[in-house]
TITOR-53126 format. One record per residue (C-alpha): x, y, z. Coordinates in steps of 0.2 Angstrom, whole numbers, padded with zeros to 4 digits. Last residue first. Example, Ala and Ser with C-alpha at 12.3 -4.5 7.8 and 13.67 -1.06 7.14 Angstrom:
<atoms>
+-------+-------+-------+
!    px !    py !    pz !
+-------+-------+-------+
!  0068 ! -0005 !  0036 !
!  0062 ! -0022 !  0039 !
+-------+-------+-------+
</atoms>
This chain:
<atoms>
+-------+-------+-------+
!    px !    py !    pz !
+-------+-------+-------+
!  0339 !  0572 ! -0316 !
!  0324 !  0579 ! -0326 !
!  0310 !  0568 ! -0326 !
!  0299 !  0561 ! -0342 !
!  0288 !  0548 ! -0341 !
!  0289 !  0534 ! -0350 !
!  0285 !  0526 ! -0368 !
!  0297 !  0512 ! -0376 !
!  0296 !  0503 ! -0390 !
!  0304 !  0487 ! -0396 !
!  0312 !  0481 ! -0412 !
!  0308 !  0474 ! -0426 !
!  0297 !  0483 ! -0440 !
!  0293 !  0499 ! -0427 !
!  0279 !  0510 ! -0427 !
!  0280 !  0525 ! -0416 !
!  0266 !  0541 ! -0415 !
!  0260 !  0555 ! -0405 !
!  0249 !  0562 ! -0409 !
!  0246 !  0579 ! -0403 !
!  0227 !  0580 ! -0388 !
!  0220 !  0565 ! -0377 !
!  0212 !  0564 ! -0359 !
!  0224 !  0562 ! -0352 !
!  0232 !  0552 ! -0366 !
!  0222 !  0541 ! -0375 !
!  0225 !  0529 ! -0388 !
!  0232 !  0514 ! -0397 !
!  0248 !  0507 ! -0387 !
!  0249 !  0491 ! -0398 !
!  0263 !  0475 ! -0397 !
!  0260 !  0469 ! -0378 !
!  0244 !  0476 ! -0377 !
!  0237 !  0492 ! -0372 !
!  0222 !  0499 ! -0380 !
!  0211 !  0514 ! -0377 !
!  0211 !  0526 ! -0363 !
!  0224 !  0532 ! -0352 !
!  0230 !  0543 ! -0338 !
!  0219 !  0531 ! -0323 !
!  0214 !  0518 ! -0333 !
!  0236 !  0516 ! -0331 !
!  0252 !  0521 ! -0343 !
!  0266 !  0522 ! -0335 !
!  0272 !  0502 ! -0339 !
!  0270 !  0509 ! -0356 !
!  0283 !  0493 ! -0365 !
!  0279 !  0491 ! -0383 !
!  0284 !  0474 ! -0390 !
!  0292 !  0464 ! -0405 !
!  0282 !  0468 ! -0420 !
!  0279 !  0487 ! -0414 !
!  0265 !  0497 ! -0413 !
!  0264 !  0515 ! -0405 !
!  0248 !  0526 ! -0410 !
!  0245 !  0538 ! -0393 !
!  0232 !  0553 ! -0394 !
!  0242 !  0568 ! -0382 !
!  0239 !  0575 ! -0368 !
!  0258 !  0578 ! -0358 !
!  0254 !  0580 ! -0334 !
!  0267 !  0564 ! -0337 !
!  0278 !  0573 ! -0343 !
!  0287 !  0565 ! -0356 !
!  0300 !  0554 ! -0365 !
!  0297 !  0543 ! -0381 !
!  0308 !  0530 ! -0384 !
!  0312 !  0520 ! -0400 !
!  0323 !  0506 ! -0405 !
!  0329 !  0497 ! -0419 !
!  0327 !  0490 ! -0436 !
!  0315 !  0496 ! -0448 !
!  0311 !  0512 ! -0440 !
!  0297 !  0528 ! -0438 !
!  0296 !  0543 ! -0426 !
!  0278 !  0554 ! -0429 !
!  0275 !  0570 ! -0417 !
!  0261 !  0578 ! -0422 !
!  0249 !  0591 ! -0421 !
!  0258 !  0602 ! -0409 !
!  0271 !  0592 ! -0405 !
!  0281 !  0591 ! -0391 !
!  0300 !  0584 ! -0384 !
!  0306 !  0579 ! -0369 !
!  0313 !  0566 ! -0373 !
!  0311 !  0559 ! -0389 !
!  0320 !  0546 ! -0396 !
!  0324 !  0535 ! -0412 !
!  0335 !  0518 ! -0413 !
!  0345 !  0513 ! -0428 !
!  0340 !  0503 ! -0445 !
!  0330 !  0508 ! -0457 !
!  0327 !  0525 ! -0449 !
!  0315 !  0540 ! -0449 !
!  0311 !  0557 ! -0436 !
!  0297 !  0567 ! -0439 !
!  0292 !  0582 ! -0428 !
!  0277 !  0592 ! -0432 !
!  0271 !  0609 ! -0426 !
!  0286 !  0610 ! -0413 !
!  0293 !  0611 ! -0398 !
!  0313 !  0603 ! -0393 !
!  0320 !  0598 ! -0376 !
!  0328 !  0585 ! -0383 !
!  0327 !  0577 ! -0402 !
!  0339 !  0562 ! -0403 !
!  0344 !  0552 ! -0419 !
!  0352 !  0538 ! -0422 !
!  0363 !  0528 ! -0433 !
!  0361 !  0520 ! -0449 !
!  0351 !  0522 ! -0466 !
!  0346 !  0539 ! -0456 !
!  0332 !  0554 ! -0458 !
!  0327 !  0569 ! -0449 !
!  0313 !  0580 ! -0452 !
!  0310 !  0596 ! -0440 !
!  0295 !  0611 ! -0442 !
!  0287 !  0624 ! -0432 !
!  0305 !  0630 ! -0426 !
!  0305 !  0629 ! -0407 !
!  0323 !  0622 ! -0406 !
!  0329 !  0617 ! -0391 !
!  0344 !  0601 ! -0395 !
!  0343 !  0593 ! -0412 !
!  0356 !  0576 ! -0414 !
!  0357 !  0564 ! -0427 !
!  0370 !  0553 ! -0429 !
!  0379 !  0543 ! -0436 !
!  0377 !  0534 ! -0457 !
!  0369 !  0542 ! -0472 !
!  0364 !  0554 ! -0464 !
!  0348 !  0567 ! -0468 !
!  0342 !  0586 ! -0459 !
!  0329 !  0597 ! -0462 !
!  0323 !  0610 ! -0448 !
!  0313 !  0626 ! -0442 !
!  0321 !  0639 ! -0434 !
!  0315 !  0645 ! -0420 !
!  0329 !  0643 ! -0406 !
!  0343 !  0652 ! -0414 !
!  0358 !  0645 ! -0422 !
!  0371 !  0634 ! -0416 !
!  0376 !  0623 ! -0430 !
!  0388 !  0607 ! -0427 !
!  0395 !  0597 ! -0443 !
!  0401 !  0579 ! -0446 !
!  0414 !  0571 ! -0457 !
!  0421 !  0554 ! -0454 !
!  0433 !  0552 ! -0470 !
!  0436 !  0535 ! -0482 !
!  0454 !  0536 ! -0485 !
!  0462 !  0542 ! -0502 !
!  0481 !  0543 ! -0503 !
!  0483 !  0530 ! -0512 !
!  0471 !  0538 ! -0528 !
!  0453 !  0536 ! -0530 !
!  0450 !  0540 ! -0547 !
!  0438 !  0555 ! -0546 !
!  0423 !  0557 ! -0556 !
!  0410 !  0560 ! -0542 !
!  0416 !  0572 ! -0526 !
!  0410 !  0563 ! -0510 !
!  0396 !  0573 ! -0503 !
!  0393 !  0587 ! -0487 !
!  0382 !  0599 ! -0484 !
!  0375 !  0614 ! -0476 !
!  0363 !  0625 ! -0482 !
!  0357 !  0640 ! -0467 !
!  0341 !  0648 ! -0475 !
!  0335 !  0664 ! -0470 !
!  0344 !  0676 ! -0480 !
!  0356 !  0663 ! -0491 !
!  0367 !  0655 ! -0477 !
!  0380 !  0644 ! -0484 !
!  0390 !  0628 ! -0482 !
!  0396 !  0618 ! -0494 !
!  0408 !  0602 ! -0492 !
!  0411 !  0595 ! -0507 !
!  0424 !  0579 ! -0505 !
!  0439 !  0569 ! -0512 !
!  0454 !  0581 ! -0515 !
!  0448 !  0594 ! -0503 !
!  0444 !  0580 ! -0490 !
!  0459 !  0573 ! -0493 !
!  0471 !  0588 ! -0490 !
!  0463 !  0591 ! -0478 !
!  0464 !  0574 ! -0470 !
!  0480 !  0573 ! -0473 !
!  0484 !  0592 ! -0465 !
!  0478 !  0585 ! -0449 !
!  0489 !  0571 ! -0448 !
!  0483 !  0551 ! -0453 !
!  0485 !  0541 ! -0441 !
!  0472 !  0528 ! -0448 !
!  0455 !  0521 ! -0439 !
!  0446 !  0517 ! -0455 !
!  0432 !  0534 ! -0453 !
!  0448 !  0546 ! -0452 !
!  0443 !  0563 ! -0445 !
!  0432 !  0579 ! -0452 !
!  0423 !  0590 ! -0442 !
!  0413 !  0603 ! -0451 !
!  0406 !  0619 ! -0438 !
!  0393 !  0629 ! -0446 !
!  0389 !  0646 ! -0438 !
!  0375 !  0657 ! -0431 !
!  0378 !  0671 ! -0424 !
!  0370 !  0687 ! -0412 !
!  0361 !  0675 ! -0402 !
!  0361 !  0656 ! -0398 !
!  0346 !  0647 ! -0391 !
!  0345 !  0631 ! -0403 !
!  0359 !  0617 ! -0406 !
!  0359 !  0606 ! -0420 !
!  0370 !  0592 ! -0422 !
!  0374 !  0581 ! -0437 !
!  0385 !  0566 ! -0437 !
!  0395 !  0554 ! -0446 !
!  0397 !  0540 ! -0461 !
!  0395 !  0550 ! -0475 !
!  0382 !  0555 ! -0488 !
!  0378 !  0573 ! -0478 !
!  0364 !  0583 ! -0473 !
!  0357 !  0600 ! -0466 !
!  0346 !  0613 ! -0470 !
!  0341 !  0625 ! -0460 !
!  0328 !  0637 ! -0456 !
!  0323 !  0654 ! -0448 !
!  0341 !  0662 ! -0449 !
!  0337 !  0683 ! -0447 !
!  0356 !  0684 ! -0459 !
!  0359 !  0701 ! -0459 !
!  0359 !  0705 ! -0438 !
!  0358 !  0682 ! -0436 !
!  0379 !  0688 ! -0442 !
!  0386 !  0673 ! -0448 !
!  0399 !  0661 ! -0445 !
!  0409 !  0648 ! -0454 !
!  0422 !  0640 ! -0440 !
!  0435 !  0624 ! -0452 !
!  0442 !  0610 ! -0453 !
!  0439 !  0604 ! -0433 !
!  0448 !  0587 ! -0428 !
!  0457 !  0592 ! -0412 !
!  0444 !  0600 ! -0406 !
!  0430 !  0617 ! -0405 !
!  0425 !  0614 ! -0383 !
!  0444 !  0615 ! -0379 !
!  0449 !  0628 ! -0392 !
!  0437 !  0639 ! -0385 !
!  0426 !  0647 ! -0400 !
!  0409 !  0643 ! -0394 !
!  0394 !  0654 ! -0401 !
!  0385 !  0664 ! -0384 !
!  0371 !  0660 ! -0377 !
!  0355 !  0672 ! -0373 !
!  0342 !  0670 ! -0386 !
!  0323 !  0670 ! -0382 !
!  0326 !  0690 ! -0386 !
!  0324 !  0681 ! -0404 !
!  0331 !  0680 ! -0418 !
!  0320 !  0667 ! -0434 !
!  0304 !  0664 ! -0430 !
!  0302 !  0647 ! -0438 !
!  0300 !  0642 ! -0455 !
!  0287 !  0633 ! -0462 !
!  0286 !  0622 ! -0479 !
!  0303 !  0612 ! -0476 !
!  0303 !  0603 ! -0492 !
!  0300 !  0585 ! -0489 !
!  0310 !  0573 ! -0480 !
!  0314 !  0555 ! -0488 !
!  0301 !  0541 ! -0483 !
!  0309 !  0527 ! -0471 !
!  0307 !  0511 ! -0476 !
!  0298 !  0502 ! -0469 !
!  0281 !  0497 ! -0479 !
!  0295 !  0495 ! -0494 !
!  0303 !  0481 ! -0484 !
!  0323 !  0480 ! -0487 !
!  0334 !  0466 ! -0480 !
!  0341 !  0471 ! -0466 !
!  0357 !  0477 ! -0459 !
!  0366 !  0477 ! -0445 !
!  0360 !  0490 ! -0430 !
!  0373 !  0502 ! -0427 !
!  0369 !  0519 ! -0411 !
!  0378 !  0533 ! -0410 !
!  0379 !  0547 ! -0393 !
!  0389 !  0563 ! -0398 !
!  0405 !  0565 ! -0397 !
!  0414 !  0581 ! -0396 !
!  0429 !  0583 ! -0401 !
!  0442 !  0581 ! -0391 !
!  0455 !  0595 ! -0389 !
!  0464 !  0610 ! -0399 !
!  0475 !  0617 ! -0410 !
!  0478 !  0619 ! -0427 !
!  0461 !  0630 ! -0434 !
!  0457 !  0636 ! -0451 !
!  0444 !  0648 ! -0455 !
!  0434 !  0642 ! -0473 !
!  0426 !  0655 ! -0486 !
+-------+-------+-------+
</atoms>
């Protein structure tokens, strides 16, 4: 089912931020996302982008390209996960086709050839990508019950997924980054143990991001019910337009920075560690909680 690509330039990089591991705290351990209960509307006239296929975009660490006709499979849900180090990126706004691109490279900086990486990937890893009706299911796990030979190297396996705008998403990984852009499906959840989660230009009914150690960002994104971020160690950044109406519930044991909130636009409690109240008269919930680290709330500017 895989289409092999042998040439190309550089792998498109995602922002990845790592923090040192810490003792567990039951109150701050991120919850595992549940099943998607609301799917998106799927393909629409708002989708105008074509799936990128140029060698300059693909990069030399791509291992497979799986493309699905949206006419046959009107994708409205994306489930993607990896137990390995890597990245998951979901980009919305694509017409005619959805696609899952799988990338792999050595995680220990070894100079392995593409053929060596391909052999290791096939021998030691289960890489799955399929579309079932309206749902894309993509996952990467290490095979069990196989002894590591001298040829074994841990791989950094990443996914880049192209979809229509109106899809819901459920994403999880061990260490690395999750990046979501331009989705409008009703439900989005993301979980990582150590790394970064970023939502950009995304709209939903609910958006939920959980990390044990890392960075979470909601940039020009909004949810009609609740947008929630929680990390045990790290930082959370929320950037919204100044006209946003919301109920804010922001907390950190270290510091909450929200200098844009004044008596003219905010009614509530504002201290070093807590911001709780109504922004521009109130609206949907914006929640952010950091066990050890900081919360930054600011206005979004398109520059």
